[in-house]
C-alpha positions as CSV (number, residue, x, y, z in Angstrom):
1,M,30.8,-9.6,27.0
2,R,29.9,-12.2,24.4
3,I,26.5,-12.1,25.5
4,A,26.4,-8.4,24.6
5,Y,28.2,-9.2,21.6
6,W,25.4,-11.3,20.0
7,V,22.8,-9.1,21.4
8,S,24.3,-6.2,19.6
9,V,24.7,-8.2,16.2
10,L,21.0,-9.6,16.3
11,A,20.3,-6.0,17.0
12,L,21.7,-4.9,13.8
13,A,20.6,-7.6,11.7
14,A,17.1,-6.7,12.7
15,S,17.5,-2.9,11.9
16,A,19.0,-3.8,8.8
17,T,16.1,-5.8,7.3
18,V,13.7,-2.9,8.0
19,H,14.5,-1.1,4.8
20,A,14.9,-4.5,2.6
21,Q,13.4,-4.7,-0.6
22,S,10.5,-6.8,-1.2
23,S,8.1,-7.6,-4.3
24,V,5.0,-9.2,-5.4
25,A,4.3,-10.6,-9.0
26,L,1.9,-8.5,-11.2
27,P,-0.7,-10.3,-13.8
28,D,1.8,-9.8,-16.7
29,G,4.6,-11.8,-15.0
30,G,6.4,-8.4,-14.3
31,R,6.9,-7.4,-10.5
32,V,6.6,-4.7,-8.1
33,S,9.4,-4.1,-5.7
34,Y,8.8,-2.2,-2.7
35,A,10.9,-0.8,0.9
36,A,10.4,2.0,3.2
37,A,12.1,5.4,2.1
38,G,12.4,7.5,5.3
39,A,8.5,8.5,6.6
40,K,7.6,7.4,2.4
41,T,7.3,4.0,0.5
42,R,9.5,3.3,-2.3
43,F,7.7,1.4,-5.4
44,E,9.8,0.1,-8.5
45,I,6.9,-1.3,-10.9
46,R,8.5,-3.7,-13.7
47,A,6.3,-4.6,-16.2
48,H,6.8,-8.2,-18.0
49,A,8.4,-6.2,-21.4
50,G,9.6,-2.8,-20.1
51,R,11.6,-0.4,-18.5
52,P,11.1,-0.1,-14.7
53,Y,8.6,3.1,-13.2
54,V,9.8,4.2,-9.6
55,L,7.7,5.9,-7.3
56,T,8.1,7.2,-4.0
57,V,4.7,7.5,-2.3
58,G,3.7,9.3,1.1
59,R,1.7,7.8,4.0
60,D,-0.1,9.1,7.1
61,A,0.7,9.7,10.4
62,T,-1.1,6.6,11.6
63,V,2.1,4.8,10.3
64,P,5.2,4.3,12.2
65,T,8.1,6.9,10.4
66,L,10.5,4.1,9.4
67,A,8.1,1.3,8.9
68,A,8.5,-1.0,5.8
69,P,5.1,-2.0,4.3
70,T,4.7,-5.6,5.7
71,K,2.3,-6.6,2.3
72,V,1.6,-5.0,-0.7
73,E,-1.3,-6.6,-3.1
74,V,-2.1,-6.1,-6.8
75,L,-5.8,-5.9,-6.8
76,G,-6.0,-4.9,-10.4
77,S,-4.6,-3.5,-13.8
78,V,-5.2,-1.8,-16.7
79,K,-2.6,-2.7,-19.4
80,G,0.0,-0.1,-19.9
81,V,-2.5,2.4,-18.2
82,A,-2.3,1.5,-14.4
83,F,-1.9,-0.4,-11.7
84,I,-4.1,-0.8,-8.3
85,L,-2.1,-1.8,-5.1
86,A,-3.3,-1.9,-1.8
87,D,-0.1,-1.4,0.8
88,T,-0.4,-2.8,4.8
89,Y,1.8,-1.4,7.6
90,A,1.6,-2.0,11.4
91,S,0.1,0.9,13.1
92,R,1.6,3.3,14.7
93,P,0.9,2.6,18.6
94,G,-0.9,4.2,21.3
95,G,-1.3,4.4,25.1
96,L,-2.7,1.7,26.8
97,S,-1.8,-1.0,24.2
98,Y,-3.9,0.8,21.7
99,C,-3.4,-0.1,18.1
100,Q,-0.3,-2.4,19.2
101,A,-1.5,-5.1,16.6
102,G,-3.2,-2.9,14.1
103,E,-2.9,-2.3,10.6
104,E,-3.1,0.6,8.4
105,R,-4.0,0.1,4.7
106,F,-3.9,2.1,1.9
107,L,-5.2,2.1,-1.8
108,R,-3.3,3.4,-4.5
109,V,-3.8,3.7,-8.3
110,I,-0.3,4.1,-9.6
111,S,-0.5,5.8,-13.3
112,I,2.2,4.2,-15.8
113,I,0.8,6.0,-19.1
114,R,3.8,9.0,-18.9
115,R,7.2,8.7,-17.2
116,P,7.7,9.6,-14.5
117,A,4.7,7.0,-12.9
118,R,2.8,8.8,-10.2
119,E,0.3,8.1,-7.7
120,T,-3.1,9.5,-9.1
121,L,-5.1,8.1,-5.9
122,R,-4.6,7.4,-2.5
123,I,-7.5,6.1,-0.6
124,K,-7.5,4.9,3.3
125,L,-8.9,1.4,3.0
126,E,-8.9,0.2,7.0
127,S,-7.5,1.5,9.8
128,C,-7.1,0.9,13.5
129,R,-5.8,4.6,14.1
130,D,-8.9,5.8,12.5
131,N,-11.5,3.3,13.0
132,I,-11.8,2.5,9.2
133,E,-13.1,-1.1,8.3
134,L,-13.7,-3.1,4.9
135,A,-16.8,-5.1,4.8
136,T,-16.4,-8.5,3.3
137,P,-16.2,-8.9,1.1
138,G,-14.7,-5.5,0.9
139,M,-13.2,-5.2,-2.4
140,A,-14.3,-6.2,-6.2
141,W,-12.2,-5.8,-9.1
142,E,-14.0,-5.4,-12.8
143,P,-10.9,-5.4,-15.3
144,E,-13.8,-5.4,-18.7
145,R,-15.1,-2.4,-16.6
146,A,-11.8,-1.2,-15.3
147,S,-13.7,-0.1,-12.0
148,L,-13.1,-1.2,-8.5
149,Q,-16.1,-1.2,-6.0
150,L,-14.9,-0.8,-2.3
151,N,-17.5,-1.5,1.0
152,W,-16.8,-0.3,4.3
153,L,-18.6,-1.1,7.3
154,Q,-17.1,2.4,8.8
155,G,-16.0,4.3,6.3
156,P,-13.2,7.0,5.2
157,Q,-16.0,9.8,5.0
158,A,-17.2,12.1,7.5
159,G,-19.3,10.4,10.0
160,G,-18.0,7.1,9.4
161,G,-20.5,4.3,8.7
162,P,-21.4,2.0,6.0
163,Q,-20.1,3.5,2.7
164,T,-19.8,2.7,-1.0
165,R,-17.7,3.9,-3.6
166,T,-16.8,2.8,-7.5
167,I,-13.7,3.7,-9.0
168,K,-13.4,3.5,-12.6
169,I,-10.1,4.2,-14.1
170,N,-9.7,6.2,-17.0
171,A,-7.6,6.2,-20.0
172,E,-5.1,8.2,-18.6
173,G,-4.7,6.4,-15.4
174,K,-7.3,8.9,-13.5
175,P,-10.0,7.8,-11.1
176,E,-13.3,9.2,-12.3
């Protein structure tokens, strides 16, 4: 009976942490907090001096429905305009152990030029399920040009294969 009790307590504790909020530092001293929100991810961005921006972003079917991000990175920022984030999730497992330890990773440009904050770009960076793989180095942020260079061994566009893309963030927080 005691074993069943402790197993229940551990299972409840483990399920409670699935929706726990985590955070990562911003270059200006602020923070980005993130948590699972059903089949989406909720970001709260608090710049060093200012009110928080809150937005909920979608994922695709390669990510388990209730999965929280395993990692969020701030790749770059344009002060007062946008943040460039990469969020990583465990892959939805497939049959025969396919993608059991795989990851799905998204690039997001979050514009904060107006309220509410909004996602102006979402690109799949890496995917076990979709066979998308970044090169090494795969990303390079150039703050003086407000641009991000992406290099894939297997890209997300039709046909796969090596792909390169440069994303420049304009004054509205939108990619060009």
